[in-house]
N, C-alpha and C positions, 0 to 999 in steps of 0.2 A: 772653740772657746775663744771669745774675744779678749783682747788685752787692752788695758788702759795705761797711759803713760804720762808722766810729767817730769819736769826738770826743776830742781830747786837750786838756788845759788848760794845758800848758806844753811847752817844748822837751824837757825830761827825759822826759815821757810819749811824745812823738813818737819820740824816740830809743829808748826801751824797746820800743815796738811794732816798730820796725825790727829791733832786736836779736832779738826773738822770731821775726820773719819769717825772719831769717838762719839760724836753726836748721833750717829746712825746705828751704833752697835746695840745689840740685844743679848740677853742671857743666852749662853750656849754658843756664842760666836767664837770661831777659832781663826786666828791669823798666824800664818806660817811666814817667818821672816828669813830671807836668804840674802847673802852678800858676803863679800870678802871682809876680813878683819878691818875695822876702821871705816866701814862703808856707811855707818849710821844706824845700825839696828837698834842699839840702846838709846840713841838720840830720838829715834822714832818712837820707841816704846815710852820714853819719858813724855813726849808730846801726847801720846795716846792716854797715858795716865792723867795728865793735866786735864784733858778733855773729859775724862771719866770722874773728875773731881777728887782724885787721890791727893791727900795732903802730905803723905810721907815722901821722902826722897827716894826715887827709883834709881836703882843701879843694877848692873849686870849680875845675874845670879850664877855666874860661871862655876863657883865652887860649891854652891848649895843646890844647884839644879832648878829648884822652884822657889819663887818668892810670891807671897800673897799680899795684896794690898786692898784696903777698903776704900770704896768711893761710891759714886752713883750706882755703879755695878762693881762687884769684886773684879779685881784684875789678877790673873794668874800668869806670872811671867816666868817662862822656862828658858833655860839655856842648856841644850842638850849636847853641846860640843864635846864634853868629856864623858858622855854616856857611851859605854861600850855595849856589851850584851846583857846588861843588868836592867834595862828599861822595863822589862816585863814585870818586875817587882815594884815599880814606882807608882802604879795606878794612874797612868796618864788619862785613861778613859774616864775616870771619875771627874777629872777636871774638864775634859772636853764636853761632858754631859752635864756639867754643873750649872750653877746659877750666875756665873760670871763670864767674863771675856778672857779667853786664853790666848797668849802670845807666845809662840815657840820660836826661839832663835835656833838656826842650824836644823830646821825641821826635817830636812831630807834624811838626817841620820836616824830618825825614828819613823820613816815613811810608812812602815807596816802598821804602826800604831795610830796613825792620824786618821780622823774621820774622813769619810768619802767626800763630804762637802766642806769646803773651807776657802779662805781667801789667802793666796800666797802673794807676798809682796817681795820683790827683788829690789835691792838697793845697790847701785853701781856707782863707782867713782867716775865722775865726768869732768875731769879737770881738778884743780887743787881744792876748791870749795864746793863745786857743783856736785849734785847727785842726780842720777837718773833713777826714777822710781817707776817700776813696772808692776802693775797689779794684774793678777791672773785669777779670776773667780772660777770656782768649781761648784756648780749647783745654782739653782734658781735664786735662792736667797742672796747669794754673794754677787750674782750677775745684777740683780736689782739694786743692791747696795752700791755697786760701782756706777750704775747709771744715775743714781740719785746724786752721788758725789761729783761726777763729771757732767 
């Protein structure tokens, strides 16, 4: 599996990259976001939402687990950090197979529930304002998506 990497020097560049990615997204696409607290997962999702023409303010769904936004494609934003063993009852698969784009923060916590094919994006602190962004596509759809972006 090939990896794709870039470095951004501020939140604006991280957001711009996410906006560009959004241009290529299709219904049913799943993006798993990983990274330490404060690494830019929500900033990235805000940029993705802007690229999907979402008009509402996007913020982290930490306490609600799932937030839905309307745009060019629906955006399903999940933060599963606080999910323990109850995820089986939340119907994640309905979102993954839905007509929108699903973004899952802390996706490794529900690894068994994730679809086989997805795009995992790792965000790492790389100095005070810099972020190293690593994309790991899993499946032909996401490999092609990364080739188009890079």
